[in-house]
C-alpha positions as CSV (number, residue, x, y, z in Angstrom):
1,M,-25.6,64.2,65.0
2,R,-24.1,66.7,67.5
3,T,-20.6,67.2,67.5
4,T,-19.2,66.4,70.9
5,D,-17.0,64.1,72.8
6,M,-19.4,64.0,75.6
7,A,-21.3,60.6,75.8
8,D,-24.1,62.0,78.2
9,E,-24.9,65.0,75.4
10,L,-25.6,62.4,72.9
11,F,-28.2,60.4,75.0
12,S,-29.4,62.4,77.8
13,G,-31.0,65.2,75.7
14,A,-32.6,63.1,73.0
15,T,-36.3,63.1,73.1
16,Q,-36.2,59.3,71.6
17,P,-35.6,56.8,73.8
18,L,-32.3,55.4,74.6
19,P,-30.7,52.6,72.3
20,A,-30.9,49.1,73.4
21,G,-27.7,48.4,75.3
22,V,-27.5,52.1,76.6
23,R,-28.2,53.0,80.0
24,L,-28.1,56.5,81.9
25,A,-28.3,57.6,85.4
26,T,-28.0,60.8,87.0
27,A,-26.8,61.6,90.6
28,R,-25.6,64.7,92.5
29,H,-22.8,64.2,95.2
30,G,-21.6,67.2,97.2
31,G,-22.7,69.7,94.4
32,V,-21.4,68.0,91.6
33,T,-23.9,66.4,89.2
34,V,-22.5,63.0,88.1
35,T,-24.1,61.2,84.9
36,R,-23.2,57.6,84.4
37,V,-23.7,56.4,80.8
38,E,-22.9,52.5,80.3
39,I,-22.8,51.3,76.4
40,A,-23.2,47.6,76.5
41,R,-22.6,46.9,72.7
42,E,-21.0,48.2,69.6
43,G,-22.5,50.0,66.3
44,L,-23.4,53.4,68.4
45,S,-21.9,56.9,68.1
46,R,-19.4,55.8,71.1
47,P,-17.3,53.0,71.6
48,R,-18.7,50.4,74.4
49,G,-17.6,51.3,77.9
50,R,-18.5,53.3,80.7
51,Y,-18.5,56.9,80.9
52,V,-19.0,59.3,83.9
53,T,-19.5,62.9,83.3
54,L,-19.0,65.4,86.2
55,E,-20.8,68.8,86.4
56,M,-19.4,71.2,88.8
57,P,-18.7,75.1,89.4
58,S,-15.9,76.5,87.2
59,V,-12.8,74.2,87.2
60,S,-10.7,77.5,87.0
61,V,-11.9,78.4,90.5
62,L,-11.4,74.9,92.4
63,D,-8.7,74.7,95.1
64,E,-7.6,72.6,97.7
65,R,-10.7,74.0,100.1
66,D,-12.9,72.2,97.6
67,A,-12.3,69.0,99.2
68,A,-15.8,67.4,98.4
69,V,-15.8,68.5,94.7
70,I,-12.3,66.8,94.1
71,E,-13.0,63.8,96.6
72,V,-16.0,63.2,94.1
73,C,-13.7,63.2,91.1
74,A,-11.2,61.1,92.7
75,R,-13.6,58.5,93.5
76,E,-14.9,58.0,89.8
77,M,-11.6,57.9,88.4
78,R,-10.6,55.3,91.1
79,A,-13.4,53.1,90.2
80,L,-12.0,52.8,86.6
81,L,-8.7,52.0,87.4
82,P,-7.2,48.7,88.7
83,P,-6.8,48.3,92.5
84,E,-2.9,48.3,92.6
85,G,0.0,48.5,90.4
86,P,1.7,51.5,88.2
87,V,0.0,54.0,86.3
88,L,1.3,55.9,83.1
89,V,-0.2,59.4,82.6
90,L,0.0,60.9,79.3
91,G,-0.8,64.2,78.7
92,V,-2.2,64.6,74.9
93,G,-2.1,67.6,73.1
94,N,-0.2,70.9,71.9
95,R,1.1,72.7,74.5
96,R,1.4,75.9,72.4
97,I,-2.6,76.1,71.5
98,T,-4.3,77.1,74.6
99,A,-7.5,75.2,74.0
100,D,-5.5,72.1,73.5
101,A,-2.8,72.5,76.2
102,L,-4.9,70.6,79.0
103,G,-3.1,67.4,78.7
104,P,0.6,68.8,78.7
105,R,-0.2,71.3,81.8
106,T,-2.0,68.7,83.7
107,V,1.6,66.4,83.4
108,Q,3.4,69.4,84.8
109,R,1.0,69.0,88.1
110,I,1.2,65.6,88.6
111,L,2.7,64.4,91.2
112,V,5.5,61.4,89.9
113,T,6.2,58.6,92.3
114,M,7.9,56.1,89.9
115,G,11.4,55.8,91.0
116,A,14.5,54.1,89.5
117,G,13.6,50.6,91.5
118,A,10.7,48.5,91.7
119,A,9.1,50.6,95.0
120,P,7.9,54.1,94.7
121,P,10.0,56.6,96.4
122,V,6.9,57.8,98.4
123,R,5.3,55.5,100.8
124,G,1.6,54.9,100.6
125,L,1.1,55.9,96.9
126,R,1.2,53.5,93.7
127,P,4.1,54.2,91.2
128,V,3.1,57.0,88.9
129,A,4.7,58.2,85.8
130,A,3.8,61.1,83.6
131,V,4.7,62.1,80.0
132,A,3.4,64.8,77.3
133,P,4.0,62.8,74.1
134,G,3.7,66.0,72.1
135,V,2.2,66.1,68.7
136,A,3.1,64.2,65.6
137,A,4.0,67.2,63.5
138,A,6.9,67.9,66.4
139,T,8.1,64.4,67.1
140,G,7.8,62.8,63.9
141,L,6.0,59.7,65.8
142,S,2.2,59.0,66.1
143,L,0.7,58.9,69.7
144,Q,0.2,55.1,69.3
145,Q,3.6,54.6,68.6
146,L,4.8,56.7,71.6
147,A,2.3,55.2,73.9
148,A,3.0,51.7,72.8
149,A,6.9,52.0,73.4
150,L,6.3,53.6,76.8
151,V,3.8,50.5,77.9
152,G,6.2,48.3,76.6
153,Q,9.1,49.5,78.9
154,L,7.3,50.5,82.1
155,R,4.9,47.8,81.9
156,P,2.0,49.5,83.7
157,A,-1.1,48.3,85.3
158,A,-3.1,51.1,83.4
159,V,-2.7,54.0,81.2
160,V,-4.6,57.8,82.0
161,C,-4.9,59.9,78.8
162,V,-5.5,63.5,79.7
163,D,-7.1,65.3,76.6
164,S,-9.1,68.4,75.7
165,L,-12.6,67.4,74.8
166,C,-15.3,69.0,72.5
167,S,-18.6,69.9,73.7
168,A,-21.8,70.8,72.0
169,E,-23.0,73.1,74.9
170,G,-20.7,76.2,75.5
171,Q,-22.1,76.7,79.0
172,R,-20.0,73.3,79.7
173,L,-16.7,74.5,78.6
174,G,-14.4,74.5,81.7
175,R,-16.9,73.2,84.3
176,T,-17.3,69.5,83.3
177,V,-15.3,66.4,83.6
178,Q,-15.6,63.4,81.7
179,F,-13.8,59.8,82.5
180,S,-14.3,56.6,80.5
181,D,-12.7,53.3,80.3
182,A,-13.6,53.0,76.7
183,G,-9.9,54.4,75.8
184,L,-8.8,57.6,74.0
185,Y,-10.8,58.3,70.3
186,P,-9.0,61.4,69.0
187,A,-10.7,63.5,66.0
188,Q,-9.5,62.0,63.4
189,A,-11.0,58.8,62.0
190,D,-7.9,56.8,61.3
191,H,-8.2,54.0,64.2
192,T,-4.5,53.2,64.4
193,R,-4.2,56.7,66.2
194,H,-6.8,55.3,68.9
195,L,-5.6,54.4,72.3
196,T,-7.4,51.4,73.5
197,R,-7.1,48.1,75.6
198,D,-6.8,46.5,72.6
199,T,-3.9,48.5,71.0
200,L,-1.6,49.0,74.1
201,G,-2.5,45.6,75.8
202,V,-3.6,47.5,79.2
203,P,-6.4,49.1,80.5
204,V,-6.8,52.8,79.1
205,V,-8.8,55.4,81.0
206,A,-9.6,58.7,79.2
207,A,-9.8,62.1,81.1
208,G,-10.4,65.2,79.8
209,I,-12.4,68.8,80.4
210,P,-14.2,70.3,77.5
211,T,-12.3,73.3,76.1
212,L,-13.3,73.0,72.6
213,M,-16.7,73.2,70.3
214,Q,-17.7,73.0,66.8
215,A,-18.0,76.8,65.5
216,Q,-21.3,76.2,64.0
217,E,-22.4,75.1,67.5
218,G,-21.0,77.8,69.1
219,R,-23.0,80.4,67.8
220,R,-26.1,79.2,69.3
221,P,-25.3,79.6,73.0
222,C,-24.3,83.3,72.6
223,G,-27.9,84.1,71.2
224,H,-26.3,86.2,68.3
225,A,-26.9,85.8,64.7
226,P,-23.8,85.4,62.5
227,R,-22.6,88.8,60.9
228,T,-21.1,89.5,57.6
229,G,-17.7,88.2,57.5
230,Q,-17.7,86.0,61.0
231,R,-19.1,82.7,59.1
232,H,-16.8,80.0,59.3
233,R,-16.9,77.1,57.0
234,P,-16.7,73.7,59.0
235,R,-13.2,71.7,58.3
236,R,-13.6,68.3,56.8
237,G,-11.9,65.4,58.0
238,P,-9.9,63.0,56.1
239,A,-12.7,61.2,54.7
240,G,-14.2,64.6,53.5
241,G,-17.5,64.1,55.3
242,Q,-16.9,64.3,58.8
243,R,-16.6,67.8,60.8
244,Q,-13.6,68.0,62.8
245,P,-13.8,70.1,66.3
246,R,-12.8,73.7,66.2
247,L,-11.5,76.5,68.9
248,A,-14.5,77.7,71.0
249,A,-13.2,80.8,69.7
250,P,-12.8,81.8,66.0
251,P,-9.2,82.7,64.9
252,Y,-9.5,86.2,65.0
253,R,-9.7,85.9,68.8
254,A,-5.8,85.1,68.4
255,A,-4.9,88.6,69.2
256,A,-6.6,88.7,72.6
257,L,-5.1,85.5,73.6
258,L,-1.7,87.0,72.7
259,A,-2.6,90.3,74.7
260,D,-3.2,88.1,77.8
261,G,0.3,86.5,77.2
262,V,2.0,89.7,76.8
263,K,0.5,90.9,80.6
264,K,2.1,87.3,81.9
265,K,5.3,88.1,80.2
266,E,5.3,84.8,78.6
267,V,5.1,85.7,74.6
268,L,7.7,83.8,72.7
269,P,10.2,85.5,70.2
270,C,7.7,84.7,67.3
271,A,4.2,84.4,68.7
272,A,2.8,83.7,65.8
273,E,4.8,80.7,65.2
274,S,2.3,78.6,67.4
275,L,-0.5,79.8,65.0
276,G,1.1,78.9,61.8
277,V,0.9,82.4,60.5
278,C,4.7,83.6,60.9
279,L,5.8,85.5,58.2
280,R,9.7,86.1,58.6
281,G,10.7,86.9,55.1
282,R,12.9,89.6,53.4
283,A,13.5,91.9,56.5
284,G,14.2,89.4,58.8
285,Q,11.4,90.2,61.0
286,C,7.6,88.9,61.4
287,P,5.0,91.9,61.1
288,F,2.8,89.8,63.8
289,C,5.3,90.2,66.4
290,R,5.0,94.2,66.1
291,L,1.5,93.5,67.5
292,R,3.4,93.3,71.1
293,C,3.9,96.8,71.1
294,C,0.1,97.9,70.4
295,L,-2.1,95.2,72.1
296,Q,-1.7,96.7,75.6
297,P,-3.4,100.4,74.9
298,C,-5.6,98.7,72.1
299,A,-7.0,96.1,74.9
300,S,-7.7,98.9,77.6
301,L,-9.3,101.1,75.0
302,P,-11.7,98.9,73.4
303,A,-13.2,102.3,71.5
304,A,-10.1,102.5,69.4
305,P,-9.5,99.7,67.5
306,R,-7.5,101.8,64.7
307,W,-4.5,101.5,67.1
308,C,-3.8,98.1,66.2
309,W,-4.0,98.6,62.4
310,R,-0.8,101.1,61.8
311,P,1.7,98.5,62.7
312,F,0.5,96.7,59.4
313,W,-0.9,99.2,57.4
314,Q,1.8,99.1,54.6
315,R,1.7,95.2,54.4
316,R,-0.9,92.6,53.3
317,C,-0.6,89.9,55.9
318,P,-2.8,87.7,57.7
319,P,-2.1,89.4,61.3
320,R,-3.1,92.5,59.8
321,R,-6.3,90.9,58.8
322,L,-6.9,89.2,62.1
323,C,-6.4,92.6,64.1
324,C,-8.8,94.4,61.7
325,I,-11.5,92.0,62.5
326,W,-10.9,91.9,65.9
327,G,-11.0,95.7,66.2
328,S,-14.1,95.8,63.9
329,R,-16.0,93.3,66.3
330,L,-14.9,95.4,69.3
331,W,-16.4,98.8,67.9
332,R,-19.5,96.5,67.0
333,A,-19.8,95.7,70.6
334,G,-19.5,99.1,71.9
335,Q,-22.2,100.5,69.3
336,Q,-24.6,97.4,70.3
337,N,-23.9,98.5,74.3
338,R,-24.6,102.1,73.4
339,L,-27.7,101.2,71.5
340,R,-29.1,99.0,74.3
341,K,-28.6,101.7,77.0
342,A,-30.6,104.3,74.9
343,R,-33.2,101.6,74.4
344,R,-33.5,101.2,78.0
345,R,-33.7,105.0,79.0
346,L,-36.6,105.1,76.1
347,H,-38.5,101.8,77.1
348,P,-38.2,102.0,81.2
349,H,-40.2,98.4,81.0
350,L,-37.0,96.7,79.5
351,L,-35.1,97.7,82.7
352,R,-38.0,96.3,85.2
353,R,-38.4,92.9,83.3
354,R,-34.7,92.4,83.5
355,K,-34.7,92.6,87.3
356,L,-37.2,90.3,87.6
357,P,-35.9,87.6,90.1
358,P,-35.1,84.1,88.9
359,R,-37.1,81.3,89.6
360,T,-35.8,79.3,92.4
361,G,-36.7,76.2,94.3
362,V,-39.2,73.8,92.8
363,E,-40.3,76.6,90.2
364,Q,-37.3,76.2,88.2
365,Y,-38.5,72.7,87.0
366,F,-42.1,74.2,86.3
367,V,-43.0,74.2,82.3
368,A,-45.3,76.3,80.6
369,L,-48.7,74.6,80.3
370,Q,-51.2,75.3,77.3
371,P,-54.0,77.9,77.9
372,D,-57.5,77.1,77.1
373,E,-57.4,79.1,73.6
374,A,-55.7,75.6,72.4
375,R,-58.5,73.3,73.9
376,P,-59.8,71.2,70.9
377,A,-63.6,71.2,70.5
378,D,-63.8,67.7,71.5
379,A,-61.5,67.7,74.5
380,G,-61.9,65.0,77.3
381,A,-63.0,66.5,80.8
382,V,-60.8,66.4,84.1
383,T,-62.4,66.6,87.6
384,E,-60.5,67.2,90.7
385,Q,-61.2,65.8,94.0
386,Q,-59.2,65.8,97.4
387,F,-59.1,62.2,98.7
388,G,-59.6,62.0,102.6
389,Q,-57.5,59.4,105.1
390,G,-60.9,57.2,104.9
391,S,-62.5,55.4,107.9
392,G,-63.6,52.0,109.1
393,E,-62.2,48.7,110.1
394,K,-59.8,48.6,107.2
395,Y,-58.3,52.0,107.9
396,I,-55.4,52.0,110.6
397,P,-54.5,55.4,111.9
398,C,-50.8,56.6,111.2
399,G,-50.2,59.7,112.9
400,A,-52.2,62.4,111.0
401,G,-52.2,59.8,108.0
402,S,-53.6,56.3,107.6
403,I,-53.2,52.8,106.2
404,K,-55.7,51.0,104.2
405,N,-55.2,47.4,105.0
406,N,-56.3,44.9,102.0
407,T,-54.4,41.8,103.7
408,R,-55.4,39.6,106.6
409,Q,-53.1,40.7,108.8
410,T,-54.7,41.9,111.9
411,A,-55.3,45.9,112.5
412,A,-53.3,45.5,115.9
413,D,-50.4,43.7,114.2
414,I,-50.0,46.4,111.5
415,A,-50.2,49.1,114.1
416,A,-47.8,47.6,116.3
417,E,-45.5,47.0,113.3
418,A,-45.9,50.8,112.0
419,A,-44.8,52.0,115.4
420,Q,-41.3,50.2,115.1
421,P,-38.3,52.4,114.0
422,L,-36.9,52.1,110.6
423,P,-35.0,49.1,110.2
424,F,-32.2,50.7,108.3
425,A,-29.8,54.1,108.8
426,I,-29.1,56.7,106.0
427,E,-25.3,58.3,106.2
428,K,-25.9,62.0,105.9
429,D,-23.6,63.7,103.5
430,S,-21.7,60.3,102.2
431,A,-20.1,59.8,99.1
432,A,-21.6,56.2,98.9
433,P,-25.4,56.3,97.2
434,Q,-27.7,55.8,99.9
435,V,-31.1,56.1,97.9
436,L,-32.0,54.7,94.3
437,I,-35.2,56.7,92.3
438,M,-36.2,54.4,89.2
439,H,-39.4,54.1,87.4
440,T,-41.0,50.7,86.3
441,H,-43.4,52.6,84.4
442,A,-41.3,55.5,83.0
443,T,-43.4,56.7,80.2
444,E,-46.2,57.3,82.3
445,D,-46.8,61.2,81.9
446,Y,-49.7,64.0,82.9
447,R,-51.6,66.2,81.0
448,L,-50.2,69.6,79.8
449,S,-53.0,71.8,79.8
450,A,-53.6,74.7,82.7
451,G,-57.1,74.1,82.2
452,L,-59.4,71.0,83.2
453,W,-59.4,69.2,79.9
454,F,-57.0,66.7,77.8
455,T,-56.4,65.9,74.1
456,P,-58.6,63.4,72.7
457,G,-56.7,59.9,72.1
458,D,-53.8,61.3,74.8
459,G,-52.8,58.1,76.1
460,A,-51.3,59.8,78.9
461,R,-47.8,58.3,77.8
462,S,-44.5,59.7,76.5
463,T,-40.8,58.8,76.0
464,D,-40.1,62.6,76.6
465,R,-38.0,62.4,79.6
466,S,-38.9,66.0,80.3
467,I,-42.8,65.5,80.9
468,N,-42.8,61.8,82.0
469,M,-42.1,60.0,85.4
470,C,-38.3,60.9,84.7
471,A,-39.1,64.6,85.3
472,V,-40.4,64.0,88.7
473,G,-38.1,61.4,89.7
474,R,-35.3,64.2,88.8
475,V,-37.3,66.7,91.2
476,M,-37.2,63.8,93.9
477,A,-33.5,63.2,93.4
478,D,-32.5,66.6,93.2
479,T,-34.1,67.6,96.6
480,L,-32.4,64.3,98.2
481,N,-29.2,65.4,97.3
482,A,-29.6,68.9,98.3
483,A,-30.4,67.5,101.7
484,G,-27.5,65.6,101.9
485,I,-28.8,62.3,101.2
486,C,-26.8,60.8,98.3
487,T,-29.1,59.7,95.7
488,L,-29.0,58.1,92.0
489,H,-31.8,58.3,89.8
490,D,-32.1,56.1,86.8
491,E,-34.1,57.1,83.8
492,T,-34.4,54.0,82.0
493,L,-37.9,53.3,80.0
494,N,-38.1,49.9,81.2
495,D,-42.1,49.8,79.9
496,Y,-40.7,50.8,76.4
497,P,-41.0,49.5,73.6
498,S,-43.2,46.9,75.3
499,Y,-45.4,47.4,78.6
500,T,-45.4,43.8,79.2
501,G,-42.1,42.6,81.0
502,S,-41.5,46.2,82.5
503,Y,-41.6,44.8,86.2
504,A,-38.8,42.1,85.0
505,N,-36.6,44.9,83.2
506,S,-36.8,47.4,86.4
507,R,-35.9,44.4,88.6
508,A,-32.6,43.6,86.4
509,V,-31.7,47.6,86.5
510,V,-32.0,47.7,90.3
511,Q,-30.0,44.4,90.8
512,Q,-27.4,45.8,88.7
513,Y,-27.0,49.0,91.0
514,L,-27.2,47.0,94.3
515,A,-24.4,44.9,92.7
516,R,-22.3,48.0,92.1
517,Y,-23.5,50.2,94.9
518,P,-24.0,47.8,98.1
519,S,-24.3,51.1,100.1
520,I,-28.2,51.8,98.6
521,K,-30.6,50.9,101.6
522,V,-33.9,52.7,99.8
523,V,-35.3,52.1,96.5
524,L,-38.0,54.0,95.4
525,D,-40.0,53.2,92.3
526,V,-42.0,56.3,91.1
527,H,-45.4,56.2,89.6
528,R,-48.8,58.0,88.7
529,D,-52.2,56.9,89.4
530,A,-54.9,56.7,86.5
531,I,-58.4,57.5,88.2
532,E,-61.1,57.6,85.4
533,R,-64.9,58.1,85.9
534,E,-67.6,55.8,84.0
535,N,-68.2,58.8,81.8
536,G,-64.7,58.6,80.6
537,S,-63.7,61.7,82.5
538,R,-60.3,61.9,84.2
539,C,-59.9,62.5,88.0
540,A,-57.0,64.3,89.5
541,P,-56.3,63.8,93.0
542,V,-55.1,67.4,94.5
543,C,-54.5,69.3,97.6
544,S,-53.4,73.1,98.4
545,I,-50.1,73.2,100.0
546,D,-48.8,76.6,101.0
547,G,-51.1,78.3,98.6
548,R,-50.1,76.1,95.6
549,Q,-52.3,73.2,94.1
550,A,-50.3,69.7,94.2
551,A,-51.2,66.5,93.4
552,Q,-51.9,64.0,96.3
553,V,-49.7,61.0,96.7
554,M,-49.8,57.3,97.8
555,I,-47.6,54.9,99.1
556,I,-48.0,51.2,98.2
557,C,-46.2,48.4,100.3
558,G,-46.8,44.8,99.7
559,C,-47.3,41.8,101.7
560,D,-46.4,38.3,101.5
561,N,-49.4,35.9,101.3
562,G,-47.5,32.8,101.6
563,T,-47.8,31.7,97.9
564,S,-47.9,33.8,95.2
565,V,-46.4,37.1,96.5
566,Q,-43.1,36.3,98.4
567,L,-41.8,39.2,100.5
568,P,-40.2,37.7,103.6
569,A,-39.2,41.4,104.6
570,W,-42.7,42.8,104.3
571,R,-42.5,44.3,108.0
572,Q,-39.6,46.4,107.4
573,N,-41.1,47.9,104.2
574,L,-44.3,48.5,106.2
575,R,-42.4,50.5,108.8
576,F,-40.5,52.6,106.4
577,A,-44.1,53.2,104.7
578,A,-45.7,54.2,107.9
579,A,-42.9,56.4,109.0
580,W,-42.9,58.3,105.6
581,E,-46.8,58.7,105.7
582,R,-46.6,60.3,109.1
583,S,-43.6,62.8,108.0
584,M,-45.6,63.7,104.9
585,E,-48.7,64.4,106.3
586,A,-47.6,66.1,109.4
587,K,-45.3,68.5,107.3
588,Y,-48.1,69.0,104.5
589,P,-51.6,68.4,105.8
590,G,-53.8,66.6,102.9
591,L,-50.8,65.5,100.6
592,T,-51.1,62.0,101.0
593,R,-54.0,59.3,100.4
594,P,-54.0,56.3,102.7
595,V,-50.8,53.8,102.5
596,L,-52.1,51.2,100.4
597,F,-51.0,47.8,102.2
598,S,-52.0,44.6,99.9
599,Y,-50.9,41.7,98.3
600,R,-48.4,43.2,95.9
601,F,-45.0,42.4,94.8
602,Y,-43.6,45.2,92.9
603,N,-39.8,43.9,93.5
604,Q,-40.0,45.2,97.2
605,D,-38.0,41.8,98.1
606,L,-34.7,43.6,96.9
607,T,-34.1,45.9,99.9
608,P,-35.6,46.5,103.3
609,G,-36.5,50.0,102.1
610,S,-38.5,49.1,98.7
611,L,-41.8,51.1,98.3
612,L,-43.8,52.2,95.5
613,I,-45.3,55.8,95.4
614,E,-48.0,57.0,93.2
615,I,-47.5,60.9,92.5
616,G,-50.9,62.0,91.3
617,G,-52.7,60.5,88.5
618,H,-52.9,61.1,84.9
619,G,-55.6,63.8,85.3
620,N,-53.2,66.1,86.9
621,N,-51.0,68.7,85.1
622,L,-47.5,68.1,85.2
623,N,-46.4,71.4,87.3
624,E,-48.8,69.9,90.1
625,A,-47.1,66.3,90.0
626,L,-43.7,68.0,90.0
627,Y,-44.5,70.2,93.1
628,A,-45.9,66.7,94.8
629,G,-42.5,65.2,94.0
630,Y,-40.9,68.0,95.7
631,L,-42.7,67.8,98.6
632,A,-42.9,64.0,99.0
633,A,-39.1,64.2,98.9
634,Q,-38.8,67.0,101.8
635,G,-40.8,64.4,104.0
636,L,-38.7,61.8,103.1
637,V,-35.8,63.8,104.1
638,E,-37.1,64.2,107.6
639,T,-38.3,60.7,107.6
640,L,-34.5,59.4,106.8
641,L,-32.8,62.1,108.9
642,G,-35.0,62.3,112.0
């Protein structure tokens, strides 16, 4: 189990399917990636509740000019709070420890509007009180005791607890925010320290930014193996077996933190007191405080670490050991830097490799495919075919594309309906979701071989969201969000563990989204086709767009037959399907197969913009499908924004 407070890290990166009672969805709003995790039952690694994680540019560089980012954060927190009533903000943490000072420092910046009377002194704002309760070692009272006393006196409508969080991924430190209505669960295993609705009697919303990570987790992102003397044993909890979070930086970085304090002239009379290593003794002065006189030259000249040894050379004390380790690490870093430059001079190809441009656009989603050397002797065959638009009385022209009519509706009626404008309007750059992308058959996947072969026994299904339909939906959602169309992406495996009942499962998922976000106008069920020849070979529908091979796509639109298929709004769906077909085929000729208009239900009665689209087939490789999903989303942008 990963040591983390972030709910999305426990479930989004898992190769196994989501546990029962857990739902996860990802969307992007105004440059912020929003991941929502809903836990509906007890007994999991996190308590029951809603968890909203927002990934954004570094929080330290945000200011009032980033109104879109701030508005997204405010909207997500507003959704977890009661609509009205006073709010008590608790800044949890130790203000003397940098990585744990998020709560107290946040309280200092909150606009307090709770006055002496019942009405707030600032008109138009709800009453807000803010308190930094400190730590039990300094106050003698537990966090729950102080919080219960404040709640009993103020009687707020809700409590917001701001605290530093622990993450398992170093790149998320300082650039991720998590909100949760499950309450505050500190690292201690003692349940009496938790702040929840049950313990305080009012809703408790937890808000935090990861500033900590497990020391053993922290070695992985930096890419260096631990050296002698730098390995740190994990701390144990009260039960002796649970690891507690540690500072992202090991203890010997305390000197660097203190140097930053010297520059800002904020050093306490005894800076070591906050670190628990103050050694005031017979001489009446802590040797660690002498560090202030030598840190500035040491920080400016990393190649001379011996400067910080002299004040402690005659004493055996923890500060001297910290500085020695810190200085030796700076010296090793300099040695490695000089060695790296020498290697580049001897091997210029290393420098050329470093200057290769990063992958951008849809290429960033591509995966490495299996070469022909990995092909087994009994591999199955794959054939490629580009399907045309068709001809005959069943095919109705639709711009450069066509509609295949498998119903009793006349061609004239279908053509007249297809020429009508869209039955809805999309709000560009709106914070309210406009589009929902989901997958009834999410476990459908593609071949992972670069050549035209597939592994025998491959059922073309996988619960790995990085290679199944969720990967294609992720590309489409990111493309729409980048164009200013607020899009949600649900990655629920509706067809796992049982394929039967998958449409009933996906219908319940969509209804939950529509109830929570009534602004959604378009629901796309993204699938892939399965075309197989009589000899057992698989057929891959392909085309070439801008010099790169892509899978062909096909839209499926249902029609009401008056009995078994009840779709009273099928005409609105047909208008949407025709407009999307025209845009894709005009922008990328050959990308689409004819729209299949047939007596199919597919839950297309939920919105006037409900369609099913098949991205390629099980004969296509994953990169062809990802590229096709990107192209289809680009065509959808032109369709919705005109």
